[in-house]
N, C-alpha and C positions, 0 to 999 in steps of 0.2 A: 417639647419632647416628642409631641405629636408629629410635627415636621421631620424630624430626625428620625423616627420609626417610618415614617412615609418614605423617605430617601433610602433608608436601608432596604426597605421592602421591594422598592422600584430596582435597586441595584442588584439584589439576588434574582428577582425574575428576569432582568435584562440580561444577566449572565446566561440563563438557560440556553441551551443550543440543541439543534436537532442534529449538529454534523457529527461525523464518526468520531469516536474515541478510540484512543490507543486500545489496542486488544479485541477490537471489534472482528466479528469474522464477516468477511464480505465475499460476494463472487463477481468477479469481472471478466470480460472478454476482450482480447486484443491480439496484439502480435507480439511474439516472443524473440527476442535477438540478444545476442552479446554486444555490450558497448564497453569501450575503454581499452587499455593497452595492459597486458600482462605485467605484473602482478596485480594490476588496479582494475581488470575487468569484472564485470558483474553481468548475470542473465536478468534483463530488464523485460517487463511487460508494458507495453504502450497500448492504451485504449483507444476506441475512435475518437474519444473526446480528448485525445492528448494528454491523459493522465499517466504519468510513469511510475510504475511500482518496480523496486529491485526485489528479486524472487530469492527467497532464502529457502534452498533446495536441500533434500537429504541427498546422500551420494548415489543412492538408487535412483532418485528422480532425475538427478542431473546425467547420469549415466546412460539414461534410456530416452533423454530429450534430444532430439536433433533439432538445431536451428538454423533458419528462422522457421517459425510455426506458428500457426494460428490456433488458439486455445481459449477455453473456458477455464479459469482457475480460482478455486476457493482458498482462503487462507485468513489468517489473523494480521491484522496491520499494527504498524508499530512506527513511531517515528526513530528515524536515523539519520546517517549522513553518507556522502560518498563524495570523495574528492574534496573535502572541506565544506561541502554544501548539505544543507538539511534536505532529506529526502525520505520519501514513505518507504518502509520495507514490509514486504509480506511473507510471513512463515506459511508456506504452501502447504495445504491440507490434501489438495486434489488437484490433479490437472486433467482436462478431457481435451484432447487434440480434435480439432475440426478434420472432418473428412473430407 
């Protein structure tokens, strides 16, 4: 019984992670561009570390955004897909364009 409890305790603590979870709000800086062909194109943020985020923008945000652009973007992340592959999506809360 003690061995079983020890294994369960190790399993639970081993599953703890400091990685970002779905719904976390993060701020990243990178280059914003449009990738893909219509109607499957997406607005993408590519960071200096080569992390890619599909940006979920409001109509107002999309209308005022000129691409390509360098920006700092704050938003909530979630798992999604694009063209049948897993992808991180970011619901954008704020975009600060680089001057």
